[in-house]
Phi, psi and omega in degrees: 000130180289162180299319181295326176295322178294323178293319178296328178296323177297319180295317180297318180296317179296315182296340179291342181086003185297332185274000190283332190274152174299318183301316181295312183297317180296320178301317181294316181295317179296319179295320180294319177301315180296324178294315179299318178295317183295326183262023184305312183295318178295327176297314179299319181294319180293317181291328176290321179296321184278321190225004182065030178285141177266161184304321181298314179292320181300317179295317184292327187243353185231270187291331176296316177295324178294317177297318177302316180295319178297315180300318182293317179294317180299319181292321190256353185304317179304320178289322180297326185279349181288148174294149182251131178288135177239165179284162177229132183285169186299320183301325186261007175295144006263042178291164173240145184234143185216159169243121182255114178292129184225136178295155182280322182138238179259120183243152179249126177243122183244123185254162178263183183262343190284325169231075196288350178265295190286326179291338175274317193265338174299315174299326178296320177303312180296322181294317179289320176301325181278354175095019179267167163259153195228132168255127190244124178243101176285163176284132177289347179280351173236071192295324181295317179290323179300317179295319181293320178302318179298319178296315180300314183292316182296321181284338187264314194252151169301144185301331179283343182275318182212137178219148180253130177249121180261169175125180180292117184302325181296338179258313188292315186293310176300323179299314179296315187287339176277332184264342188218135178268111173280161178266347173195146175236127178245117184235134172240125180165210187280160179296313181301317179291323177301319178297319180296319179293321178300318179294319178296321181288325187298326184296334179249014180055040178273124178291151183227152162243124182240113176256099189252207184231221183138181180260102186276115180279149173232118184254133175240112180279166182298333183265012181288152170282099192294323180300314179292316180301316182299313179302312187286330176290316179299317179297311184292329182278319191256358170298144184054032182053037177075006184270063181223137179292342179259006177294143168303125183271328175206159187247133174242108187240138178301135188303331184289341183239007185301309186297319180292319179298314180297321177300316181291322179296317177299322178298315183284330172300317178293316180298318185281321191240358173077180180291330183231084184302335180300332181257359186283133175297120177099357174264123192275167177263164173284146192296321182200175184295324181299314179288325176302311183297320178298314182293319179298326179297336179286337188295337180269005185261016176188178177273127182281119177277318176204153179087212180095342179294144180204156182212110185294326182294336180251003184052045184248131169227127182291155172304123190231135174244132179245143168231178183055045180265135175284126179302343178271353182292153179306327180298339178253004176254341185240153173293126187289308177054050179186181189275049179233125185235105173286143181238132176234155177248159174214156172249319177248148183303323182299327176299313180293318180297324179298321179289319179299321183290348173293332178230076189288167175059050178296154176297320182224157179216138183230134178229128175252117181199154174261002185254127177293330177293312176301315179304309182298314184296317179295315182295328179283327190269346178250128176271120184208169182280302178214168181186190181218151166253122181062036175196170174221143167072332190284352174300333180297329185277356181265102186287356174279342178261135173291138178249127178177175183256190178213141180061236183294342184266003173145175179226123176089167180217157181213185186107137178057224180302328182295329177292317175303316182294326179303321186258021183234139167255129179266105179290125179268119186230132173243129181250123185245130179290159182262352184279351180228118186217074186295148182287345184309322188276355185253153173295158357285148184267349184304131178084004183256008186299316181296319178296316179298323178294330178289319184277331181246099182206000000 
């Protein structure tokens, strides 16, 4: 069966009405949860093959988050699917107004390689919960996980409900979007590819959710708890070898605490990853040679404070901190997406803001401070998608918060109820009784201005 035939099968299945009922959607979510649990060991093996992830990290950042999302959707889906009462203005009394949640249709979900399970499948959970059929495109750069995802989906769902399309994204995605009109496209990945997908969608007025990246700043004020800041920055930056869209991309530290913070960060890099991170349990590899070479090129663009060791045959780059970096250098013009952290100092907030504004609208922003005034001022003055005060990266794991970017870093947000809403259209309906039909609203209108002003105000 050709790919376009498979896409048409999704449309036929959706048009059949099979996805509309609560019972059907709940059955699919429960079955998917059981499949994820049953294949736990195979998930660990695939993620280790692609990124050298260990089971503990995989659970914390991949299948555990996916199970959490499934549990939350299963628990709350009956309430999400109910019609919502809305207000009715005076002119339309005694009508009643409602919002009816309705699925969009056939949606396309495109996943990245850095968290190739949960960043692909959490949106799928929301799409199925909302009553859509789903076309799923895993990243070809994480082939072991991509193959496993196809197996999981094929074993769990009817073929018309969900299908996996494999292949080179640069070829497959434009081909699908030119031949078939999706009702929504959900993409997680780089800004350049996100722009290309947005352009493909725009010609057919297809709505999109774009979860992109950017250069995420991390600010450490003079009054920060440095011991805590150092631990949390090291964890957020070097987990998954820095290959996270929510990793701190560069550090802005008040000049008065820079040396102490760097001393503590070096200590925690050693504590977390050992003398030889290449051999450390839980320190990941770089995804491929192309990204390895790009990251290694950054190492000569500043003074290495710690780290810098690398081995192309093992796709290994040690946790690295750079200082004396030129803001015009490529390492500060591109999203790093690896274990390299440039450090800058500031004395006045405007100095730090000037550097942040060179790369506006980051996906995430982090501020370490003990002052509520500093906290408020920083959060107000930086435009960003999501972030933390006195923490890094972990806002992503809170399904009560919408996750998404702003401006260059993305369009829309998801997680928990927000994922259901992404794939739902709320039909606005007003129901008017027939027993009351005042003449006010009908012609002739002459002489009714005062009455109309009373009802419409």
